[in-house]
N, C-alpha and C positions, 0 to 999 in steps of 0.2 A: 362363380358364374360359368356356365358351360360355354364352349367355343361358339356354338350356334347362337346362344343368347347374346354373347359379346359382339358377334358380327352384326346382328340386328340392332343392338344398342348403338353401335358405331354408325350404322346407316342413319338411324334416327337423330343421333347427335350432329350429323352432318346434313341434316334437313333433307335427306332422301325421302321423297314422298311417293315415288312410283317405282315399282320393281316388277320386271318380267322374268320368268323362270322357264327353263326347259328341263324336263324331268332328268334326274340324276340320282343314283343311289347314294353316292358320297355326300351330295348336297341336300339330301332329303330332310335332315334335321333343321337346316337353315330355312329351307322352303316352308316347313311346318311352322317355324317361329315367325316368319314373315306373314304367313296366312293369319296368324293370331294377333298380329300387331295392328292396333287401330290407327297408328300414325302413317302406315304405308298402304297404298293402294296396290294390290297385287293382281297381275294379269298373267296367267300361264300362256306360253307361246308354243306353237307346234315346231318351229324351227328358230335357230339362233338369228338368222338374218331378218326374219319377221319380227323377232323381239327387239332388234336394234331399231327397226322402223317404228315400233311402238314407243321405244324410248325417245326417239327423235320427236315424235308427236307430243309426248309429255313435256320434253324440254321446250319445244316451241310454244307450248301452252303454259309455260311458267313454272313447271315442276322440275325437281332434281331427280333424274332417273338413275337406275342401275340395272344390270342384267346378270343373271346367274345361269351358267351354262357349262358344257363340257368342252375340253380342248379339241375333241375329235371333229368339231364343226367349224374350227377356225377358218378352214379353207373356203367354206361357203359364205363367210362373212366379210371377206377381203374387200369386195366391191363396195359393200355398205359402209365399212369402216373408212375407206378412202374418200368416196364420192359424197357421202352424207355426213358422217360423224366428224371426220377431220376437216373436210372442206368448210363446213359451217361452224367449226371450232366448238363442238359440243363436248362437254365433259361427260364421259361415260365410264364409270367404274364397272369392270367386268370381273366378277368373282367366278373363277374357272377351275373346275376339277381337272387336274392334270393326269389323265389316264395314260397308261402305256409304259410306265416306269417299271423298274425291277419289282417283281412280284405280281405283275399284271396277269390275271387269269385268261384274258380274252386277247388272242393273237392280233386281231385286226386293229385293236387300240394302239398297238406299238407303233405302227407306221406313222400315225399323226403325231405321236409324242416326239418322234425323230425330227419333225419339221416345225413344231409349234413355236419354240423360242426364236428360231431363225426367221419365221414369217413375221412375228411380232417385232423383231428387231428391224427387219427390212421396212416395215411400216412406221418405224420410229415411235412405237408405242412403249412407254415405260412399263417394264415388267418386273414384278416382284414374285418370288417363289417362296411359299411357306412350306417348310419341312417339319417344323416342330410346333407343338401346340402353343407355346408362348410367342411364336411369331405373330399370332393374332393381335398382339399388343401394338404392332406397327400399323394396323389397318386404319385407325382414326386419322393418323397423320397422312397416310396415302390418300384417303378420301378427301381430306381438306386440300391437299395439294392438287388433286385432279380438278376440283371445282374452282380453285383459285386460278389455275393455269388454262382452264377450258380445254382440257385434253382427255382423250380416252386413256385408261390405265388398265393393265391386266394384272390380276392377283391370282397366280397359279397355286393351287392347293393340292399337294400330292397325297398318295396313300399313307405315307408316314405321318402327315399332318392329321389325317382323318383316322389314324390307327388301323389301317388295313383296307382291303377291298371289300 
């Protein structure tokens, strides 16, 4: 099974019924699989903080949400993560492409990579970093833990996980 299909299967296994996505080259295969999945309602977002608001609405409507995004927008999501997601104890799995690491071809991506993990740590958001393809086998347990504990969780997926930029 491909990594993209495994990710979607784990979302379905954990009863995630609503996913919002922000376009990302690395995550395009996952987004395509989500779009094909009849068990997941998919709404594309223009911005990550907007997507988190959509996820909050889905959660308050009784659905299990997730967001798929890039790390370069972590900065614009901080207020939403703290005052909405964390304050109301909403579980929110965030599958995040971790741009800006070694081999990154776009210089402006590097600056946010320097701050991503520190910002997530400052917010006390559990963070997992997938480097290798078989790291995807941890996703099912991470998702289950997020929904059990009613907490947001960040799953960073870097270029080595996706086999390049």
